[in-house]
C-alpha positions in Angstrom: 55.4 -48.7 -113.5 58.6 -48.1 -111.6 58.8 -44.3 -111.4 62.6 -43.9 -110.8 63.4 -45.3 -114.2 61.0 -43.1 -116.2 61.8 -40.2 -118.6 58.6 -38.1 -118.8 57.5 -35.9 -121.7 54.7 -33.4 -120.7 53.2 -32.3 -124.0 50.7 -29.4 -124.2 49.5 -26.5 -126.2 50.7 -23.0 -125.2 48.0 -22.1 -122.6 49.1 -18.6 -122.0 49.3 -18.9 -118.3 46.0 -20.8 -118.0 44.8 -23.6 -115.9 46.3 -26.4 -118.0 49.7 -24.9 -117.7 49.4 -24.7 -114.0 48.6 -28.4 -113.9 51.6 -29.2 -116.0 53.8 -27.2 -113.6 52.4 -29.0 -110.8 53.0 -32.4 -112.3 56.5 -31.2 -112.9 56.9 -30.5 -109.2 55.3 -33.7 -108.2 57.3 -36.0 -110.4 60.7 -34.3 -110.4 62.0 -36.0 -107.2 60.3 -39.4 -108.3 61.5 -40.0 -111.9 64.7 -40.0 -113.8 63.9 -36.9 -116.1 61.1 -34.6 -117.1 60.9 -32.6 -120.4 58.1 -30.2 -121.4 57.0 -29.6 -125.0 54.7 -26.8 -125.9 54.3 -23.7 -128.1 55.6 -20.4 -127.0 53.8 -18.8 -124.1 54.6 -21.5 -121.6 56.1 -20.1 -118.5 59.4 -22.0 -118.9 61.1 -19.8 -116.4 59.2 -21.7 -113.6 60.8 -25.0 -114.8 64.4 -23.7 -114.1 64.4 -24.4 -110.4 63.8 -28.1 -111.2 66.3 -28.2 -114.1 63.6 -29.2 -116.5 64.1 -28.6 -120.2 61.6 -27.0 -122.4 61.2 -27.3 -126.0 59.1 -24.9 -128.2 57.1 -25.9 -131.1 54.4 -24.2 -133.4 50.9 -23.9 -132.1 49.5 -27.5 -132.3 46.0 -26.2 -132.7 47.0 -25.2 -136.3 45.9 -27.7 -139.0 48.3 -26.4 -141.7 50.2 -29.2 -143.4 53.6 -27.5 -142.7 52.9 -27.3 -138.9 51.7 -30.9 -138.8 54.9 -32.1 -140.5 57.1 -29.9 -138.2 55.4 -30.8 -135.0 55.4 -34.5 -135.8 59.1 -34.4 -136.7 60.1 -32.4 -133.6 58.2 -34.8 -131.3 59.8 -37.8 -132.7 63.2 -36.2 -132.4 62.7 -35.2 -128.8 61.4 -38.6 -127.8 64.5 -40.3 -129.3 67.1 -37.7 -128.1 65.6 -37.6 -124.5 65.0 -41.3 -124.3 61.4 -40.6 -123.3 59.5 -43.5 -121.8 56.3 -41.8 -120.9 54.3 -39.3 -122.9 51.7 -37.4 -120.9 49.6 -35.1 -123.2 47.3 -32.2 -122.0 45.5 -31.3 -125.3 43.7 -33.4 -127.8 46.0 -32.2 -130.6 49.0 -33.2 -128.5 47.4 -36.6 -128.2 46.7 -36.6 -132.0 50.4 -36.2 -132.7 51.3 -39.2 -130.5 48.8 -41.1 -132.5 50.0 -40.2 -136.1 53.6 -40.8 -135.1 53.0 -44.2 -133.6 54.8 -43.2 -130.4 52.1 -44.8 -128.3 53.8 -48.2 -129.3 57.3 -47.2 -127.8 56.0 -45.1 -124.7 53.5 -45.2 -122.1 50.8 -42.8 -123.3 48.7 -40.9 -120.9 46.2 -37.9 -121.5 44.6 -35.6 -119.0 41.5 -33.9 -120.4 40.9 -30.6 -118.8 37.7 -29.3 -120.5 34.3 -30.4 -122.2 34.1 -30.5 -125.9 31.4 -31.4 -128.4 33.2 -30.8 -131.7 35.8 -32.8 -133.8 34.5 -36.1 -132.6 36.4 -38.3 -135.0 39.6 -36.5 -134.4 39.1 -36.7 -130.5 38.3 -40.5 -130.5 41.4 -41.0 -132.7 43.6 -38.9 -130.4 42.5 -40.6 -127.2 41.8 -44.2 -128.2 45.4 -45.5 -127.5 45.9 -43.3 -124.3 45.3 -44.0 -120.6 42.8 -41.3 -119.9 42.5 -39.0 -117.0 39.7 -36.4 -116.6 40.0 -33.5 -114.3 36.4 -33.8 -113.2 33.4 -36.0 -113.3 31.6 -33.9 -115.9 34.7 -34.0 -118.1 34.8 -37.9 -117.6 31.1 -37.9 -118.6 31.7 -35.8 -121.7 34.3 -38.3 -122.8 31.8 -41.1 -122.3 28.7 -39.6 -123.8 30.0 -37.4 -126.7 33.1 -39.3 -127.7 32.3 -42.9 -126.8 35.3 -43.4 -124.7 35.6 -45.5 -121.7 37.9 -46.5 -118.7 38.6 -42.9 -117.6 40.0 -42.1 -114.2 39.1 -38.7 -112.5 41.8 -36.8 -110.8 40.6 -33.5 -109.6 42.5 -30.3 -110.1 44.1 -28.7 -107.1 46.2 -25.9 -105.9 48.8 -25.6 -103.2 47.7 -23.8 -99.9 48.6 -20.2 -99.7 51.2 -20.0 -96.9 53.2 -16.9 -98.0 53.0 -13.7 -96.3 50.4 -11.4 -98.0 51.9 -8.7 -100.2 49.6 -5.8 -100.1 48.3 -4.6 -103.3 48.4 -0.9 -103.3 45.3 -0.5 -105.6 43.2 -2.7 -103.4 44.5 -1.1 -100.3 43.6 2.4 -101.5 40.0 1.3 -102.4 39.5 -0.6 -99.1 40.7 2.4 -97.1 38.1 4.5 -99.0 35.4 2.2 -97.8 35.0 0.0 -100.9 33.7 -3.6 -101.0 36.1 -5.4 -103.2 34.8 -7.9 -105.8 37.0 -9.7 -108.2 36.8 -12.0 -111.3 39.9 -13.8 -112.4 40.7 -15.5 -115.7 41.5 -15.3 -119.3 39.6 -12.5 -121.0 37.8 -14.7 -123.5 34.3 -15.7 -124.4 34.6 -18.8 -122.2 35.0 -16.8 -119.0 31.7 -14.8 -119.5 33.2 -11.4 -118.2 30.6 -9.7 -120.4 27.9 -10.8 -118.0 29.9 -9.9 -114.9 30.3 -6.3 -116.2 26.6 -6.2 -117.1 25.7 -7.2 -113.5 27.6 -4.3 -112.0 24.9 -1.8 -113.0 22.2 -3.4 -110.7 24.9 -4.0 -107.8 26.1 -0.4 -107.6 22.7 0.9 -107.9 22.0 -0.4 -104.5 25.6 -0.7 -103.2 27.6 2.2 -104.5 30.5 1.0 -102.3 31.1 -1.9 -104.5 34.3 -1.9 -106.4 34.8 -4.5 -109.1 38.0 -5.9 -110.6 38.9 -7.9 -113.7 42.2 -9.8 -113.3 43.6 -11.3 -116.4 44.5 -10.7 -120.0 43.1 -12.0 -123.4 41.6 -11.2 -126.6 38.3 -9.6 -125.2 40.2 -7.0 -123.1 39.4 -3.9 -125.3 35.8 -4.9 -125.8 35.4 -5.3 -122.0 36.9 -1.9 -121.4 34.5 -0.4 -123.7 31.6 -2.2 -122.1 32.7 -1.2 -118.5 33.1 2.6 -119.3 31.6 4.7 -116.5 31.4 1.7 -114.2 33.5 1.0 -111.0 35.7 -1.5 -112.7 39.5 -1.7 -112.6 41.6 -4.0 -114.9 44.6 -5.3 -113.1 46.0 -7.3 -115.9 47.7 -10.7 -116.0 48.9 -11.6 -112.5 50.9 -14.5 -111.1 49.9 -13.8 -107.4 46.2 -14.9 -107.7 45.9 -16.4 -104.2 47.6 -13.3 -102.7 45.2 -11.1 -104.5 42.2 -13.2 -103.7 43.1 -13.0 -99.9 42.7 -9.2 -100.1 39.1 -9.3 -101.9 35.9 -9.6 -100.2 34.3 -11.7 -102.8 35.3 -13.7 -105.9 33.1 -14.2 -108.9 33.3 -16.8 -111.7 31.1 -16.1 -114.7 32.2 -18.8 -117.0 30.1 -20.3 -119.7 31.8 -23.6 -119.7 34.5 -25.3 -117.6 36.2 -28.6 -117.2 37.2 -28.2 -113.5 38.1 -24.5 -112.9 40.9 -23.6 -110.6 39.3 -20.3 -109.6 36.9 -21.6 -107.0 39.7 -23.9 -105.5 42.1 -20.9 -105.3 39.4 -18.8 -103.7 38.5 -21.6 -101.2 42.3 -22.1 -100.3 42.4 -18.6 -99.0 39.0 -18.7 -97.1 36.9 -16.9 -99.8 33.4 -17.7 -101.0 32.3 -17.4 -104.6 29.4 -16.5 -106.8 29.8 -19.0 -109.7 28.0 -20.0 -112.8 26.6 -23.6 -112.6 28.4 -25.1 -115.4 30.2 -28.5 -115.9 32.8 -29.1 -113.3 32.2 -25.9 -111.3 29.3 -27.8 -109.7 31.8 -30.4 -108.4 33.3 -27.7 -106.3 30.8 -25.1 -105.4 27.7 -26.3 -103.3 25.0 -23.8 -103.7 24.2 -22.2 -100.3 27.0 -24.1 -98.5 30.5 -22.8 -99.6 29.2 -20.4 -102.3 26.3 -19.5 -104.5 25.3 -20.8 -108.0 23.8 -18.8 -110.8 22.7 -19.6 -114.3 25.3 -18.8 -117.1 24.6 -15.6 -119.2 22.2 -14.3 -116.4 23.5 -10.9 -115.3 20.4 -10.2 -113.3 20.8 -13.3 -111.1 24.4 -12.7 -110.9 23.8 -9.2 -109.5 21.1 -10.5 -107.0 23.5 -13.1 -105.5 26.4 -10.6 -105.2 24.0 -8.1 -103.5 22.8 -10.9 -101.2 26.3 -11.8 -99.9 27.0 -8.0 -99.3 24.0 -7.7 -97.3 24.4 -11.0 -95.3 27.9 -11.0 -93.9 27.2 -13.7 -91.2 25.9 -16.2 -93.8 28.8 -15.3 -95.9 31.3 -16.1 -93.1 29.7 -19.6 -92.7 30.2 -20.2 -96.4 33.8 -19.1 -96.2 34.4 -21.5 -93.4 32.9 -24.3 -95.4 35.0 -23.3 -98.3 38.2 -23.7 -96.4 37.0 -27.2 -95.3 36.2 -28.2 -99.0 39.6 -27.2 -100.0 41.3 -29.2 -97.3 39.2 -32.3 -97.7 38.8 -32.6 -101.5 41.1 -30.2 -103.5 44.4 -29.9 -101.8 47.7 -30.3 -103.5 48.7 -33.2 -101.4 45.6 -35.2 -102.8 46.6 -34.3 -106.3 50.2 -35.5 -105.8 49.2 -38.7 -104.4 46.5 -39.5 -106.9 48.9 -38.9 -109.8 51.8 -40.9 -108.4 49.5 -43.8 -107.5 47.9 -43.6 -111.0 51.4 -43.8 -112.7 52.5 -46.7 -110.6 49.3 -48.5 -111.5 50.2 -48.6 -115.1 
């Protein structure tokens, strides 16, 4: 494929500032100087302001996860109109329902059709096979690829790992973190959407055992989501602060002593990569693609999901072993540089497009 002649449509669900949205924004940055035009299609919630520096147009549609007939008709009609109006030559979907719409409209016959899978799934098998069978398939990690093979019977999947840019900005001091550090606190943060997937409940439950031995430990929950009120009730009386949704994740991470990822499932999570990019190690649950990033005892520590006791023990161990923690931090930076840098992502995607 000759890139300079292509008009690309990136089509995703509203991810409410999640990892998929970050990948779409990265792809916009990568391909903007290489192709003729880029358009983004998603439900409301996408950070369309971030597209303006590139002059990229954003179209809003109803939430594509809805199975309501009126929504299906509306989205299908809008998709066809945009492809025609913008003279789209490549449709790159980032959600299986987005891929489903490319299938039912027959647009895969007119455009190059690419899908990136960002997570592992075990439901809606017939729909998923139908959605993906006409697409050139990319998986964000080896476990996502295995999931597509084993659960959905799909093949010919290329793995391109998620990545983040190195953090080169000047650190902007967060006053809340500064106040706690100056009072002698040890700063521990967990970042993500406040939903069942991210396992924050177990993170909060682990705090009891940590502060019993290390009262200097201060915990943070960074993000927003449907479980926020439940988590606030669960953490009452504990040294936990809710910092809300933030766009300066690497900046915040650089001011923490330790990062935790308590997810119950993942595709290939950005949190460990972001932590590694600023030289922080991590205690992470050993699920799916997380194990492709975090090597237990080398650049971080792995625990079982839903095990707050083990999570507490590993956090305490890192507090008590600063030298070993420093070795892991050095290895974390090395892992980022050699496996998960933005430059590797950019080159991999550009090469993939050219190969089609």
